[in-house]
N, C-alpha and C positions, 0 to 999 in steps of 0.2 A: 903520747903513750907513757913520756916518766911520770904526767899527772896519774894515771890510768895506774900507775907503779907504786905509786907511794898510798894510794888511793887504797889500793890493795894491803898494799904493810901497811897502814895505819892501823886499821877493818884489825884486823890481827892483835895485829900488837894490843888495841884497847881491845881484842880478847883476852888475851890470854894477858898483860900488864895485871888486868884487874881483876883475875881470878886464881882462887888459890893453884897449888900445882894441881892437885885432881880434877877440875873441874872440863881438861881436854881427854876423851878420854876415846876409846883405842880401842876396835876388834879386827883381830888378824884373821880370814878365813882366803888357806891356798894362798898363790900371792898377792892378793889385797889385802890395802888396808882401809876399814871403816876410822873417818875419824868423824868425829862430836862432841857439841861444849855448846853450853848452854849460860846465858845469860842475862843477868839484867840489861833493856834497856839503853837504865836513866847511867849505867854501866860504859856508855858508848862519845867518844868524843861528837860534840855536833855535826865536826865534817866528816866521819863517817858517817852518821842521821844521817844525816842529808846528803848526805854521794848515792845509798841505796835506799832510802826513801822511806826509812826508816821515823819511824817518832819514839820519843827517848820518851820514857813515862817509868817511875816507879812501879807502876803496880802492873807489865809491861815487860817479858822476856824473847831470850829470840835463842832460838836452836839450830846450830848450822851440822851438816853431814857434807863429807866430800868423800871422795874414794880415788883411793891414789893403788894401780900394780906396778907391784916390779919387777921389772923388766931382769932378760936374762944379766945383758950387761953390767948391768948393776944402778944401768938410770929409777928414774922414777914417773909414768905418767897417769896425769890428772886422764881419772874413765868420769864422762856422762852418766849417773843413774838415775833410778827412777825411788823415789822415798818416800810412804807411804805410811800416818802411822796418825794412834791420839796422843794425847795429854790426861792423867786426873786425880783423882786426888785415890787416898786409901778408898776412899766411902765409896769406888765403886762410880762415881761418877765420872764422867769424860764428854774432851770434845775432840772431832777431826784437825787436824792440824793441814792447814794448807804451802800444803812450803813450792816455793818460785823458785829456775836455778836464776844460777849469776856467773854466765863467763867471762872471764877478761882476760886475756892473751889465750896463757891453757891454763889457766886457774879455770875451776869450773867447782862448784858449789851451792847444797838448793839451805836459801833461810827458811824459816819457818815463825811467826809472829803466833805467843799466846799472851792469855794474861795471869798473871798468877796469886798466889793470895799469905799473906804472912807467915811465915812460918809454918806450913803447907808443907809436910814431904806431899813430891807429884811424880806419878809414875809415869815411864814414855816407853812405849812401845811402836817400834817399829819395825816395817820392811825395806828392805832398800837392796832394790834391783840391781846389777854394773853386768849378769852376764847375761844374755837372753837364752842361752840354752841353762842356764839354773833358775830353780827355786830363790825369790828370797831369799838376803839374810835376815834372822828379824832376830831381834835387841833389840833387848828391852833394860830398861834404868831408873832408880827413882834418884831424885834431888831436890832438896831444899831449896827456898829460895829466899830475903830478905829484904822488907819491903824500906829502904833508907831515907 
């Protein structure tokens, strides 16, 4: 159990410490918070990459999406979400993202790998379903990646 929690902490620490402050992004929809971030996989430590079966590469990036729900008592609950989407360039070429769910204790997040091009802005279009009674939330953002 302790090893799993350390792995989760290492994963998020690797993501957040290696990114600019604006790298993790957030959309609020009612009581829900959709967190998403994308990072070049070469920024992940070898331990984190191995724990999540992610190949570290200068030309591959990882998109992580998680959904939290604010509770009436002030606490926050992780929510299982269905995430679909595409990533593409500004010329309109796109590829679907294949998300997989990672569950560890109470943490739930969706991960997808994709190929990047040097210094090319990438456009993301996501549909995040977190409530069966509501239409999925549409999230669109752009991010530029650099191959180091």
